[in-house]
C-alpha positions in Angstrom: 34.3 65.7 4.1 31.5 66.7 6.3 30.6 65.1 9.6 27.3 63.9 8.2 29.1 62.0 5.4 31.6 60.5 7.8 28.7 59.3 10.1 26.9 57.7 7.1 30.1 56.0 6.0 30.8 54.8 9.6 27.2 53.5 9.9 27.5 51.6 6.6 30.8 50.2 7.6 29.4 48.9 10.9 26.0 47.7 9.7 27.2 46.0 6.4 29.0 43.1 8.2 26.2 42.7 10.7 23.6 42.5 7.9 25.8 40.2 5.9 26.3 37.9 8.9 22.6 38.0 9.7 21.6 36.9 6.2 24.1 34.0 6.3 22.8 33.0 9.7 19.2 33.1 8.5 20.1 31.0 5.4 21.9 28.5 7.6 18.8 28.2 9.9 16.5 27.7 6.9 18.9 25.0 5.4 19.0 23.2 8.7 15.2 23.3 9.1 14.8 22.1 5.5 17.2 19.2 6.2 15.3 18.3 9.4 12.0 18.2 7.5 13.5 16.0 4.7 15.0 13.6 7.4 11.6 13.4 9.1 9.9 12.6 5.8 12.5 10.0 5.0 11.9 8.3 8.4 8.1 8.4 7.9 8.5 6.9 4.4 10.7 4.2 5.8 8.3 3.4 8.6 5.4 3.3 6.2 7.2 1.0 3.8 8.0 -1.4 6.7 4.4 -1.4 7.8 3.1 -2.1 4.3 5.7 -4.9 3.9 4.6 -6.4 7.2 0.9 -6.2 6.2 1.6 -7.7 2.7 3.7 -10.5 4.3 0.9 -11.3 6.8 -1.7 -11.3 4.1 0.5 -13.5 1.9 0.9 -16.0 4.7 -2.9 -16.1 5.4 -3.7 -16.6 1.7 -1.2 -19.4 1.4 -2.8 -21.1 4.4 -6.3 -20.5 2.9 -5.0 -22.0 -0.4 -4.4 -25.3 1.3 -7.9 -25.4 2.8 -9.7 -28.8 2.5 -12.9 -26.8 1.8 -11.4 -25.7 -1.6 -10.5 -29.3 -2.4 -14.1 -30.5 -1.8 -15.5 -27.3 -3.4 -17.4 -26.3 -0.2 -17.3 -22.6 -0.9 -19.7 -21.7 1.9 -17.3 -23.1 4.5 -14.3 -21.7 2.7 -16.0 -18.2 2.8 -16.3 -18.6 6.6 -12.6 -19.5 6.9 -11.5 -16.6 4.7 -13.8 -14.2 6.5 -12.4 -15.3 9.9 -8.9 -14.3 8.7 -9.9 -11.0 7.2 -9.3 -7.7 8.9 -12.3 -5.7 7.6 -12.6 -3.1 6.3 -8.9 -3.0 5.4 -8.2 -6.6 4.3 -10.5 -8.9 2.5 -10.3 -12.0 0.4 -11.6 -13.1 -3.0 -11.6 -16.5 -4.7 -11.4 -16.4 -8.5 -11.9 -19.1 -11.0 -9.6 -19.7 -13.9 -11.4 -17.1 -16.0 -10.8 -14.4 -13.5 -14.5 -14.3 -12.3 -15.1 -13.9 -8.6 -16.4 -17.1 -6.9 -16.7 -15.4 -3.6 -15.7 -12.1 -2.0 -15.6 -11.7 1.8 -16.3 -7.9 1.5 -20.0 -8.9 0.8 -22.2 -11.6 2.1 -21.8 -15.1 0.6 -24.0 -15.5 -2.4 -24.1 -11.8 -3.4 -23.9 -11.3 -7.2 -20.3 -10.3 -7.9 -18.9 -8.0 -10.7 -17.6 -9.5 -13.9 -14.1 -10.8 -14.4 -11.1 -8.4 -14.5 -7.4 -8.8 -14.7 -7.5 -12.1 -16.6 -3.8 -11.7 -17.5 -2.8 -11.7 -13.8 -5.0 -14.7 -13.1 -3.5 -16.6 -16.0 0.0 -15.7 -14.9 -0.6 -16.8 -11.3 -2.0 -20.2 -12.4 0.8 -20.8 -14.9 3.7 -19.7 -12.7 2.2 -21.1 -9.4 3.8 -18.2 -7.6 2.3 -15.3 -5.7 1.9 -11.9 -7.4 1.7 -8.5 -5.6 0.3 -5.6 -7.6 0.5 -1.8 -7.4 -2.3 0.3 -6.1 -5.7 0.3 -7.8 -9.4 0.9 -7.1 -11.6 -2.0 -5.9 -15.0 -1.9 -7.8 -17.3 -2.9 -4.9 -15.8 -0.7 -2.2 -14.2 2.1 -4.3 -11.2 1.8 -2.0 -7.5 2.1 -3.0 -5.8 -1.3 -2.5 -2.9 -3.6 -3.2 -3.8 -7.0 -4.5 -2.0 -10.2 -3.6 -2.7 -13.2 -5.9 -1.8 -16.6 -4.5 -2.4 -19.9 -6.3 -4.7 -22.2 -4.3 -2.7 -25.4 -3.9 -5.7 -27.4 -2.6 -7.6 -26.8 -5.8 -5.0 -28.6 -7.9 -7.7 -30.4 -10.0 -8.9 -27.0 -11.3 -6.4 -24.3 -10.2 -8.0 -21.2 -8.6 -6.1 -18.2 -7.5 -6.9 -16.5 -4.2 -6.9 -12.7 -4.2 -6.2 -10.8 -1.0 -6.8 -7.1 -1.0 -5.0 -4.8 1.4 -6.7 -1.4 1.5 -4.3 1.5 1.4 -6.4 4.6 1.5 -10.1 5.2 2.1 -11.6 7.3 -0.7 
């Protein structure tokens, strides 16, 4: 065997394990980096879920308090609008008062007395009035603002003569 052939074989014998070890090391680094990214995303998702839960619980508490308003009992919707607007966190959280048909009585996103869109989601309104329990929805688009939001329906206890659900909207994403 010639020297040249022996040198090639020796070079291959030395470089093959080095190249193999290098490829394993690179793959291990990529796997570790991928796992770190996944862990980071999981932590972000967990933190976001906790923030959303906190916001929904805060809105639910505010809506329950509004549902006991004396202004609802005496049907003074102008004063009720002022109470609801004071609790809102515009532009991300606002309040609607619906009648038993699902039509908006007031919406704190717009000035009191502004013409409001027709009734939607009658099934949910009927469910909240019948069950007398809060209902939290998935994301959807609000017609007046075109924002993505989660809706919280709460039965208005003070309006027992003619039950009316309160609807709190928590904006999730600006579009």
